[in-house]
C-alpha positions in Angstrom: -47.8 193.4 59.1 -45.8 196.4 57.9 -42.5 197.1 59.7 -42.7 200.3 61.7 -39.7 202.7 61.8 -38.7 205.7 63.8 -36.9 207.3 60.9 -38.7 210.6 60.2 -37.3 210.8 56.7 -38.9 207.5 55.5 -42.3 209.1 54.6 -40.6 212.0 52.9 -38.5 209.6 50.8 -41.5 207.6 49.8 -43.4 210.8 48.7 -40.3 211.9 46.7 -40.2 208.6 44.9 -43.9 208.9 44.1 -43.5 212.4 42.8 -40.5 211.5 40.7 -42.5 209.0 38.7 -43.9 210.6 35.5 -47.5 209.5 35.7 -49.4 210.4 32.5 -52.8 208.8 33.2 -54.3 208.5 36.7 -57.7 207.1 37.5 -59.1 207.2 41.0 -62.4 205.5 42.0 -63.5 205.9 38.4 -67.0 204.8 37.3 -67.5 204.5 33.5 -70.6 203.8 31.6 -73.4 205.0 29.3 -76.4 207.0 30.5 -77.3 205.6 33.9 -75.7 202.2 33.3 -72.3 201.7 34.9 -70.0 199.3 32.9 -66.9 199.7 35.2 -66.7 200.7 38.8 -64.0 201.6 41.3 -61.2 201.8 38.7 -57.9 202.8 40.2 -54.8 202.8 38.1 -51.9 204.9 36.8 -49.8 204.7 33.6 -46.3 206.0 33.5 -44.3 207.6 30.7 -42.8 205.2 28.2 -45.0 202.2 29.1 -47.1 200.1 26.8 -50.1 199.1 28.8 -52.6 196.6 27.5 -56.3 196.8 28.5 -57.1 193.1 28.3 -60.4 191.2 28.7 -63.1 189.4 27.1 -65.9 190.9 24.9 -68.0 193.3 26.9 -65.5 193.6 29.7 -65.4 197.4 29.3 -62.0 197.8 27.6 -63.2 200.3 25.0 -65.3 202.0 27.6 -62.3 202.7 29.8 -60.3 203.8 26.8 -62.9 206.3 25.7 -63.1 207.7 29.2 -59.3 208.1 29.3 -59.1 209.7 25.9 -61.7 212.3 26.7 -64.6 211.0 24.7 -66.8 209.6 27.5 -67.3 211.6 30.7 -67.0 209.5 33.8 -70.1 208.9 35.9 -68.1 209.3 39.1 -64.5 209.5 40.3 -61.6 211.4 38.8 -59.3 211.0 35.9 -56.1 213.0 35.0 -54.4 212.8 31.6 -51.0 214.6 31.4 -51.9 216.1 34.8 -55.2 217.6 33.7 -58.8 216.5 34.0 -59.9 216.6 30.3 -63.6 217.0 31.3 -63.0 220.2 33.4 -61.0 222.2 30.9 -62.2 225.2 28.8 -62.3 224.6 25.1 -58.9 226.1 24.3 -57.1 224.3 27.1 -58.8 221.0 26.2 -57.7 221.5 22.6 -54.1 222.0 23.7 -54.3 218.8 25.8 -55.8 216.8 22.9 -52.9 217.8 20.6 -50.6 215.8 23.0 -52.8 212.7 22.5 -53.0 210.4 19.5 -55.9 208.0 18.8 -55.8 204.9 16.7 -59.3 203.7 16.2 -60.4 200.1 16.0 -61.1 200.1 12.2 -58.5 202.7 11.3 -61.2 205.4 10.7 -59.4 206.7 7.6 -61.3 209.1 5.4 -62.0 207.0 2.3 -62.1 209.9 -0.1 -58.8 211.4 1.1 -55.4 210.1 0.1 -53.0 208.6 2.5 -51.1 211.9 2.7 -54.3 213.9 3.3 -55.4 211.5 6.1 -52.0 211.7 7.9 -51.5 215.4 7.4 -54.9 216.4 8.8 -53.9 216.7 12.5 -50.9 218.9 11.6 -52.9 221.0 9.3 -55.7 221.5 11.9 -53.6 222.0 15.0 -50.4 223.7 13.9 -49.3 226.6 11.7 -46.5 224.5 10.1 -46.0 225.2 6.4 -47.1 222.5 4.0 -43.6 221.5 2.8 -42.7 220.8 6.5 -45.8 218.7 7.0 -45.1 216.8 3.8 -41.7 215.9 5.0 -43.0 214.8 8.4 -45.5 212.5 6.6 -42.8 211.1 4.3 -40.4 210.4 7.2 -43.1 208.7 9.4 -44.3 206.6 6.4 -40.8 205.5 5.7 -40.5 204.2 9.3 -43.5 201.8 8.7 -42.4 200.8 5.2 -45.0 202.8 3.3 -43.0 205.5 1.7 -44.3 206.3 -1.7 -48.0 205.5 -1.0 -48.9 209.1 -0.2 -51.2 209.5 -3.2 -53.1 206.2 -2.7 -56.6 206.0 -1.4 -57.3 203.8 1.7 -59.3 201.4 -0.5 -56.1 200.9 -2.7 -54.0 199.6 0.2 -54.3 196.4 2.3 -55.8 196.2 5.8 -52.4 196.0 7.4 -51.2 199.0 5.5 -54.3 200.9 6.6 -53.5 200.1 10.2 -50.0 201.4 9.8 -51.3 204.6 8.1 -53.7 205.0 11.1 -50.7 204.7 13.5 -48.7 207.3 11.5 -51.7 209.7 11.6 -52.1 209.2 15.4 -48.4 209.9 16.0 -47.7 212.6 13.4 -47.5 215.3 16.1 -45.2 213.2 18.3 -47.9 212.9 21.1 -47.1 212.0 24.7 -49.7 209.2 24.6 -51.1 207.1 21.8 -54.4 205.3 22.5 -55.0 202.3 20.3 -58.3 200.4 20.2 -57.8 196.8 18.9 -55.0 197.8 16.5 -54.7 194.3 15.0 -58.4 193.4 14.9 -59.5 191.8 11.6 -56.0 191.0 10.5 -54.5 187.6 9.9 -51.8 186.5 12.4 -48.8 187.4 10.3 -50.1 190.8 9.4 -51.2 191.4 13.0 -47.7 190.5 14.2 -46.3 193.1 11.8 -48.6 195.8 13.2 -47.6 194.9 16.8 -43.9 195.2 15.8 -44.5 198.6 14.3 -46.3 199.8 17.5 -43.3 198.5 19.6 -40.9 200.2 17.2 -42.7 203.6 17.5 -42.7 203.3 21.3 -39.0 202.7 21.3 -38.1 205.4 18.8 -40.2 208.2 20.3 -40.6 207.1 23.9 -44.4 207.2 23.4 -46.7 205.9 26.1 -49.2 203.6 24.6 -52.5 202.3 25.9 -53.7 199.4 23.8 -57.1 197.7 23.9 -56.9 194.1 22.9 -58.2 190.6 23.6 -55.4 188.9 21.7 -52.9 187.2 23.9 -50.3 187.0 21.2 -50.3 190.8 20.8 -50.1 191.3 24.6 -47.0 189.0 24.8 -45.3 191.1 22.1 -46.4 194.6 23.2 -47.3 194.9 26.8 -44.9 196.1 29.5 -47.9 195.8 31.8 -51.5 194.5 31.6 -54.7 195.7 33.2 -57.2 192.9 33.0 -60.9 193.8 33.1 -63.7 191.5 34.1 -66.9 191.6 36.2 -67.0 195.4 36.1 -63.5 196.2 37.3 -59.8 195.6 37.2 -59.1 192.0 38.4 -55.4 192.0 37.7 -52.6 194.5 37.2 -49.1 193.2 36.3 -46.7 191.9 33.7 -47.7 189.2 31.3 -45.6 186.6 33.3 -47.3 187.7 36.5 -50.7 187.3 35.1 -49.8 184.0 33.4 -48.8 182.6 36.8 -51.8 184.1 38.6 -53.7 182.0 41.0 -56.9 183.9 40.4 -59.1 181.5 38.5 -60.5 184.1 36.0 -57.1 185.4 35.1 -55.6 181.9 34.9 -58.4 180.6 32.7 -58.0 183.5 30.3 -54.3 183.2 30.0 -54.4 179.5 29.6 -57.4 179.6 27.3 -59.6 177.4 29.5 -63.3 177.4 28.9 -65.6 178.4 31.8 -66.9 175.5 33.9 -70.5 175.8 32.6 -69.3 175.4 29.0 -67.1 172.4 29.8 -70.1 170.8 31.5 -72.2 171.5 28.4 -74.6 173.8 30.3 -75.8 177.2 29.5 -75.3 177.0 25.7 -78.7 177.7 24.3 -77.6 177.0 20.7 -76.3 173.6 21.5 -79.3 172.8 23.7 -81.7 173.7 20.8 -79.8 171.5 18.4 -79.9 168.6 20.8 -83.6 169.0 21.2 -84.1 168.9 17.5 -82.0 165.8 17.0 
């Protein structure tokens, strides 16, 4: 039971503390999905400036769906969302464009334009959204590439560089305008563990250098351990855990515990529910 107090300033102090926190993303009673099908319901969370927050969960848990809704690509079915204090789905085109300039997006497979050079891929947001002269943009690209160890690759095509290098180029493009928030969808997907660890290190380096807030979709625990200040774990159509890696690792919630300790669901341990194995057994 909460302790009651007669101090009239307590409520005001609490409100002041709440207002002082720089919340960049706020979701209230959010319902996300496609068409008439809800994937996630009753999503309530907030993400503060400077955090790296991992959206964690198994395949089909709704991680990318929530990310798309946060970034302004998938209108919510119900509830409210604010990004940098604005609802991206209620803005006029010019205001929405201004908001999107403050957001960077790193897509799951890099989404680099194959016929454009590394420089042309990275420079595109600055060319489209600013009036900066080309020499200034070129220097911006050069400096950011040097931070990720890719200086000198400006004239290469994406097909001429490795998968890990493509991911780093995608991060540079997402951050070229020094956005307040970078959204990253499975940034280390498809990479071997060593290269993936390098990408995680670069993400953490950028967050530290530029005080960027990052929201990262992943299902890789190793990435979460390196990157995440906080974890939102999704399952069964909602957020089932919200906390640090250590807090979730020690969670008494069975679904959270099993995920973090890599334990198979009971029905798999019992040999039930696996139609492939059952079919093979019937054939033997």
